[in-house]
TORKOL-4160 file (C-alpha; in steps of 0.2 Angstrom, whole numbers, padded with zeros to 4 digits, m for minus):
258
<pt num="1" X="0083" Y="m0066" Z="m0083"/>
<pt num="2" X="0065" Y="m0070" Z="m0082"/>
<pt num="3" X="0051" Y="m0057" Z="m0086"/>
<pt num="4" X="0061" Y="m0042" Z="m0079"/>
<pt num="5" X="0079" Y="m0036" Z="m0080"/>
<pt num="6" X="0087" Y="m0042" Z="m0064"/>
<pt num="7" X="0100" Y="m0032" Z="m0055"/>
<pt num="8" X="0112" Y="m0043" Z="m0045"/>
<pt num="9" X="0122" Y="m0034" Z="m0032"/>
<pt num="10" X="0136" Y="m0042" Z="m0022"/>
<pt num="11" X="0139" Y="m0034" Z="m0005"/>
<pt num="12" X="0158" Y="m0038" Z="m0002"/>
<pt num="13" X="0174" Y="m0033" Z="0007"/>
<pt num="14" X="0188" Y="m0045" Z="0010"/>
<pt num="15" X="0188" Y="m0039" Z="0029"/>
<pt num="16" X="0176" Y="m0046" Z="0041"/>
<pt num="17" X="0166" Y="m0035" Z="0053"/>
<pt num="18" X="0163" Y="m0020" Z="0042"/>
<pt num="19" X="0144" Y="m0021" Z="0041"/>
<pt num="20" X="0142" Y="m0032" Z="0025"/>
<pt num="21" X="0128" Y="m0043" Z="0032"/>
<pt num="22" X="0119" Y="m0028" Z="0041"/>
<pt num="23" X="0119" Y="m0019" Z="0024"/>
<pt num="24" X="0113" Y="m0034" Z="0015"/>
<pt num="25" X="0099" Y="m0037" Z="0027"/>
<pt num="26" X="0093" Y="m0019" Z="0028"/>
<pt num="27" X="0096" Y="m0013" Z="0010"/>
<pt num="28" X="0086" Y="m0028" Z="0004"/>
<pt num="29" X="0072" Y="m0024" Z="0016"/>
<pt num="30" X="0071" Y="m0006" Z="0012"/>
<pt num="31" X="0071" Y="m0010" Z="m0007"/>
<pt num="32" X="0057" Y="m0022" Z="m0005"/>
<pt num="33" X="0047" Y="m0010" Z="0005"/>
<pt num="34" X="0046" Y="0002" Z="m0010"/>
<pt num="35" X="0038" Y="m0012" Z="m0020"/>
<pt num="36" X="0053" Y="m0021" Z="m0028"/>
<pt num="37" X="0054" Y="m0040" Z="m0029"/>
<pt num="38" X="0070" Y="m0044" Z="m0020"/>
<pt num="39" X="0080" Y="m0060" Z="m0016"/>
<pt num="40" X="0093" Y="m0060" Z="m0002"/>
<pt num="41" X="0106" Y="m0074" Z="m0006"/>
<pt num="42" X="0117" Y="m0078" Z="0009"/>
<pt num="43" X="0133" Y="m0086" Z="0004"/>
<pt num="44" X="0143" Y="m0084" Z="0020"/>
<pt num="45" X="0146" Y="m0100" Z="0030"/>
<pt num="46" X="0143" Y="m0090" Z="0046"/>
<pt num="47" X="0125" Y="m0087" Z="0040"/>
<pt num="48" X="0122" Y="m0071" Z="0049"/>
<pt num="49" X="0110" Y="m0064" Z="0036"/>
<pt num="50" X="0100" Y="m0080" Z="0038"/>
<pt num="51" X="0099" Y="m0078" Z="0057"/>
<pt num="52" X="0097" Y="m0059" Z="0055"/>
<pt num="53" X="0080" Y="m0062" Z="0048"/>
<pt num="54" X="0076" Y="m0075" Z="0061"/>
<pt num="55" X="0077" Y="m0089" Z="0049"/>
<pt num="56" X="0084" Y="m0106" Z="0052"/>
<pt num="57" X="0100" Y="m0111" Z="0043"/>
<pt num="58" X="0098" Y="m0122" Z="0029"/>
<pt num="59" X="0102" Y="m0140" Z="0027"/>
<pt num="60" X="0116" Y="m0145" Z="0016"/>
<pt num="61" X="0107" Y="m0147" Z="m0001"/>
<pt num="62" X="0092" Y="m0135" Z="0005"/>
<pt num="63" X="0103" Y="m0120" Z="0006"/>
<pt num="64" X="0115" Y="m0109" Z="m0004"/>
<pt num="65" X="0128" Y="m0123" Z="m0004"/>
<pt num="66" X="0116" Y="m0134" Z="m0015"/>
<pt num="67" X="0113" Y="m0119" Z="m0026"/>
<pt num="68" X="0131" Y="m0114" Z="m0028"/>
<pt num="69" X="0137" Y="m0132" Z="m0032"/>
<pt num="70" X="0123" Y="m0134" Z="m0045"/>
<pt num="71" X="0114" Y="m0148" Z="m0035"/>
<pt num="72" X="0097" Y="m0140" Z="m0032"/>
<pt num="73" X="0087" Y="m0127" Z="m0041"/>
<pt num="74" X="0086" Y="m0110" Z="m0031"/>
<pt num="75" X="0067" Y="m0111" Z="m0032"/>
<pt num="76" X="0067" Y="m0127" Z="m0022"/>
<pt num="77" X="0076" Y="m0119" Z="m0007"/>
<pt num="78" X="0070" Y="m0101" Z="m0008"/>
<pt num="79" X="0061" Y="m0095" Z="0008"/>
<pt num="80" X="0048" Y="m0082" Z="0009"/>
<pt num="81" X="0052" Y="m0069" Z="0023"/>
<pt num="82" X="0040" Y="m0059" Z="0033"/>
<pt num="83" X="0043" Y="m0044" Z="0023"/>
<pt num="84" X="0032" Y="m0043" Z="0008"/>
<pt num="85" X="0041" Y="m0046" Z="m0009"/>
<pt num="86" X="0057" Y="m0051" Z="0000"/>
<pt num="87" X="0063" Y="m0069" Z="m0002"/>
<pt num="88" X="0079" Y="m0078" Z="0005"/>
<pt num="89" X="0090" Y="m0092" Z="0001"/>
<pt num="90" X="0098" Y="m0097" Z="0018"/>
<pt num="91" X="0116" Y="m0102" Z="0021"/>
<pt num="92" X="0124" Y="m0117" Z="0030"/>
<pt num="93" X="0141" Y="m0121" Z="0038"/>
<pt num="94" X="0143" Y="m0133" Z="0024"/>
<pt num="95" X="0148" Y="m0119" Z="0013"/>
<pt num="96" X="0165" Y="m0119" Z="0021"/>
<pt num="97" X="0169" Y="m0135" Z="0011"/>
<pt num="98" X="0163" Y="m0127" Z="m0005"/>
<pt num="99" X="0179" Y="m0118" Z="m0009"/>
<pt num="100" X="0188" Y="m0135" Z="m0010"/>
<pt num="101" X="0174" Y="m0143" Z="m0019"/>
<pt num="102" X="0173" Y="m0129" Z="m0032"/>
<pt num="103" X="0192" Y="m0131" Z="m0036"/>
<pt num="104" X="0190" Y="m0147" Z="m0046"/>
<pt num="105" X="0174" Y="m0142" Z="m0055"/>
<pt num="106" X="0172" Y="m0137" Z="m0073"/>
<pt num="107" X="0167" Y="m0119" Z="m0075"/>
<pt num="108" X="0170" Y="m0116" Z="m0056"/>
<pt num="109" X="0169" Y="m0097" Z="m0058"/>
<pt num="110" X="0152" Y="m0098" Z="m0066"/>
<pt num="111" X="0142" Y="m0110" Z="m0055"/>
<pt num="112" X="0132" Y="m0096" Z="m0046"/>
<pt num="113" X="0128" Y="m0086" Z="m0062"/>
<pt num="114" X="0121" Y="m0101" Z="m0071"/>
<pt num="115" X="0111" Y="m0106" Z="m0055"/>
<pt num="116" X="0102" Y="m0089" Z="m0053"/>
<pt num="117" X="0101" Y="m0084" Z="m0072"/>
<pt num="118" X="0082" Y="m0089" Z="m0073"/>
<pt num="119" X="0076" Y="m0081" Z="m0057"/>
<pt num="120" X="0063" Y="m0067" Z="m0059"/>
<pt num="121" X="0067" Y="m0053" Z="m0047"/>
<pt num="122" X="0070" Y="m0034" Z="m0048"/>
<pt num="123" X="0085" Y="m0036" Z="m0036"/>
<pt num="124" X="0096" Y="m0050" Z="m0030"/>
<pt num="125" X="0107" Y="m0045" Z="m0016"/>
<pt num="126" X="0122" Y="m0057" Z="m0012"/>
<pt num="127" X="0129" Y="m0057" Z="0006"/>
<pt num="128" X="0147" Y="m0062" Z="0003"/>
<pt num="129" X="0159" Y="m0070" Z="0015"/>
<pt num="130" X="0176" Y="m0061" Z="0020"/>
<pt num="131" X="0191" Y="m0066" Z="0010"/>
<pt num="132" X="0195" Y="m0070" Z="m0008"/>
<pt num="133" X="0190" Y="m0087" Z="m0014"/>
<pt num="134" X="0180" Y="m0096" Z="m0027"/>
<pt num="135" X="0164" Y="m0092" Z="m0018"/>
<pt num="136" X="0167" Y="m0073" Z="m0019"/>
<pt num="137" X="0173" Y="m0075" Z="m0037"/>
<pt num="138" X="0157" Y="m0084" Z="m0041"/>
<pt num="139" X="0147" Y="m0069" Z="m0033"/>
<pt num="140" X="0157" Y="m0056" Z="m0043"/>
<pt num="141" X="0154" Y="m0066" Z="m0059"/>
<pt num="142" X="0135" Y="m0067" Z="m0056"/>
<pt num="143" X="0133" Y="m0049" Z="m0051"/>
<pt num="144" X="0131" Y="m0033" Z="m0061"/>
<pt num="145" X="0134" Y="m0021" Z="m0046"/>
<pt num="146" X="0145" Y="m0021" Z="m0031"/>
<pt num="147" X="0143" Y="m0012" Z="m0014"/>
<pt num="148" X="0158" Y="m0011" Z="m0003"/>
<pt num="149" X="0155" Y="m0008" Z="0015"/>
<pt num="150" X="0170" Y="0001" Z="0023"/>
<pt num="151" X="0171" Y="0003" Z="0042"/>
<pt num="152" X="0177" Y="0020" Z="0048"/>
<pt num="153" X="0193" Y="0014" Z="0057"/>
<pt num="154" X="0211" Y="0018" Z="0056"/>
<pt num="155" X="0215" Y="0003" Z="0043"/>
<pt num="156" X="0199" Y="0006" Z="0033"/>
<pt num="157" X="0209" Y="0008" Z="0016"/>
<pt num="158" X="0220" Y="m0007" Z="0020"/>
<pt num="159" X="0216" Y="m0021" Z="0008"/>
<pt num="160" X="0205" Y="m0011" Z="m0004"/>
<pt num="161" X="0219" Y="m0011" Z="m0017"/>
<pt num="162" X="0218" Y="m0030" Z="m0017"/>
<pt num="163" X="0199" Y="m0030" Z="m0018"/>
<pt num="164" X="0199" Y="m0018" Z="m0033"/>
<pt num="165" X="0213" Y="m0028" Z="m0041"/>
<pt num="166" X="0202" Y="m0043" Z="m0040"/>
<pt num="167" X="0187" Y="m0034" Z="m0047"/>
<pt num="168" X="0197" Y="m0028" Z="m0062"/>
<pt num="169" X="0203" Y="m0045" Z="m0065"/>
<pt num="170" X="0185" Y="m0052" Z="m0065"/>
<pt num="171" X="0181" Y="m0038" Z="m0077"/>
<pt num="172" X="0195" Y="m0042" Z="m0088"/>
<pt num="173" X="0191" Y="m0061" Z="m0089"/>
<pt num="174" X="0174" Y="m0066" Z="m0085"/>
<pt num="175" X="0162" Y="m0052" Z="m0082"/>
<pt num="176" X="0165" Y="m0036" Z="m0092"/>
<pt num="177" X="0149" Y="m0028" Z="m0086"/>
<pt num="178" X="0153" Y="m0028" Z="m0067"/>
<pt num="179" X="0153" Y="m0010" Z="m0059"/>
<pt num="180" X="0155" Y="m0004" Z="m0042"/>
<pt num="181" X="0139" Y="0005" Z="m0037"/>
<pt num="182" X="0147" Y="0013" Z="m0022"/>
<pt num="183" X="0158" Y="0012" Z="m0006"/>
<pt num="184" X="0148" Y="0013" Z="0009"/>
<pt num="185" X="0155" Y="0021" Z="0025"/>
<pt num="186" X="0149" Y="0011" Z="0040"/>
<pt num="187" X="0151" Y="0012" Z="0059"/>
<pt num="188" X="0153" Y="0030" Z="0059"/>
<pt num="189" X="0156" Y="0037" Z="0077"/>
<pt num="190" X="0151" Y="0055" Z="0078"/>
<pt num="191" X="0160" Y="0057" Z="0095"/>
<pt num="192" X="0176" Y="0051" Z="0088"/>
<pt num="193" X="0187" Y="0063" Z="0077"/>
<pt num="194" X="0195" Y="0048" Z="0069"/>
<pt num="195" X="0179" Y="0044" Z="0060"/>
<pt num="196" X="0179" Y="0061" Z="0052"/>
<pt num="197" X="0197" Y="0059" Z="0047"/>
<pt num="198" X="0194" Y="0042" Z="0039"/>
<pt num="199" X="0178" Y="0048" Z="0030"/>
<pt num="200" X="0187" Y="0062" Z="0022"/>
<pt num="201" X="0202" Y="0052" Z="0017"/>
<pt num="202" X="0191" Y="0039" Z="0009"/>
<pt num="203" X="0181" Y="0053" Z="m0001"/>
<pt num="204" X="0197" Y="0061" Z="m0006"/>
<pt num="205" X="0203" Y="0044" Z="m0013"/>
<pt num="206" X="0187" Y="0038" Z="m0021"/>
<pt num="207" X="0177" Y="0054" Z="m0024"/>
<pt num="208" X="0159" Y="0051" Z="m0031"/>
<pt num="209" X="0161" Y="0033" Z="m0029"/>
<pt num="210" X="0158" Y="0035" Z="m0010"/>
<pt num="211" X="0139" Y="0035" Z="m0006"/>
<pt num="212" X="0134" Y="0052" Z="0002"/>
<pt num="213" X="0124" Y="0041" Z="0015"/>
<pt num="214" X="0134" Y="0036" Z="0030"/>
<pt num="215" X="0129" Y="0022" Z="0042"/>
<pt num="216" X="0132" Y="0027" Z="0060"/>
<pt num="217" X="0138" Y="0016" Z="0075"/>
<pt num="218" X="0121" Y="0013" Z="0082"/>
<pt num="219" X="0116" Y="0001" Z="0097"/>
<pt num="220" X="0099" Y="m0002" Z="0088"/>
<pt num="221" X="0107" Y="m0010" Z="0074"/>
<pt num="222" X="0115" Y="m0023" Z="0085"/>
<pt num="223" X="0099" Y="m0025" Z="0095"/>
<pt num="224" X="0089" Y="m0028" Z="0079"/>
<pt num="225" X="0101" Y="m0042" Z="0074"/>
<pt num="226" X="0099" Y="m0051" Z="0090"/>
<pt num="227" X="0080" Y="m0051" Z="0088"/>
<pt num="228" X="0081" Y="m0058" Z="0070"/>
<pt num="229" X="0075" Y="m0042" Z="0062"/>
<pt num="230" X="0082" Y="m0028" Z="0051"/>
<pt num="231" X="0084" Y="m0012" Z="0060"/>
<pt num="232" X="0073" Y="m0004" Z="0048"/>
<pt num="233" X="0059" Y="m0014" Z="0055"/>
<pt num="234" X="0065" Y="m0016" Z="0073"/>
<pt num="235" X="0066" Y="0003" Z="0076"/>
<pt num="236" X="0062" Y="0013" Z="0061"/>
<pt num="237" X="0065" Y="0030" Z="0070"/>
<pt num="238" X="0083" Y="0025" Z="0075"/>
<pt num="239" X="0098" Y="0033" Z="0066"/>
<pt num="240" X="0103" Y="0017" Z="0059"/>
<pt num="241" X="0086" Y="0013" Z="0051"/>
<pt num="242" X="0085" Y="0031" Z="0044"/>
<pt num="243" X="0102" Y="0029" Z="0037"/>
<pt num="244" X="0098" Y="0013" Z="0028"/>
<pt num="245" X="0082" Y="0020" Z="0021"/>
<pt num="246" X="0092" Y="0034" Z="0014"/>
<pt num="247" X="0105" Y="0022" Z="0007"/>
<pt num="248" X="0091" Y="0013" Z="m0002"/>
<pt num="249" X="0085" Y="0030" Z="m0010"/>
<pt num="250" X="0102" Y="0034" Z="m0015"/>
<pt num="251" X="0106" Y="0017" Z="m0022"/>
<pt num="252" X="0090" Y="0017" Z="m0033"/>
<pt num="253" X="0094" Y="0034" Z="m0039"/>
<pt num="254" X="0112" Y="0028" Z="m0044"/>
<pt num="255" X="0104" Y="0013" Z="m0053"/>
<pt num="256" X="0093" Y="0025" Z="m0063"/>
<pt num="257" X="0108" Y="0035" Z="m0068"/>
<pt num="258" X="0118" Y="0020" Z="m0075"/>
């Protein structure tokens, strides 16, 4: 992949509202801030990562839709963000139709992998949509790493078995090098005893696979999104920003050890 070894990281969970986009936006920003060249690829039809950077959603071909369907080179639709060394490929609502269009195509699980294979980045972070479909299968096939955000709520573990089954299936068939970098506990409420119970339960199930860093429930994170900024830029002293900066350190440390 280009002049450097690129690590492609899918941020994925079949459930919505667990902090996938917030994690993608802030982790990509924090990694770029330490001098890495980063691409954030938004493949969620909702396009929240795109608007989370204050960027306009792409037109049909000039977006991740065109990239995923192999209709346009990623370099033609890539946008430079206001963060040094951080680039983005925006989403579009047209991605909603991509699931159906991919179904009849040859090598439908490998379209994204082929599209981004020539890109020269240290890290490519993929913000995935909820659910299981060809878009997410493409993301898993294109990736070397996975981060799974997991909300600290009562049904946190529900559905994870299916996600890990899908990951194992992808490993067994099309991407043997795929590994889970970590499970990230999000929306942790220190005032709620349930958050502590859920966190302990997840750690007991998955042990060292769970990141030490925990993302708190923090109003600054929501405010930042509404202003089109990552929280690590919106309010660097907030608990949300501090946690994502710490996550970036822990993620990079895990990368060096694998």
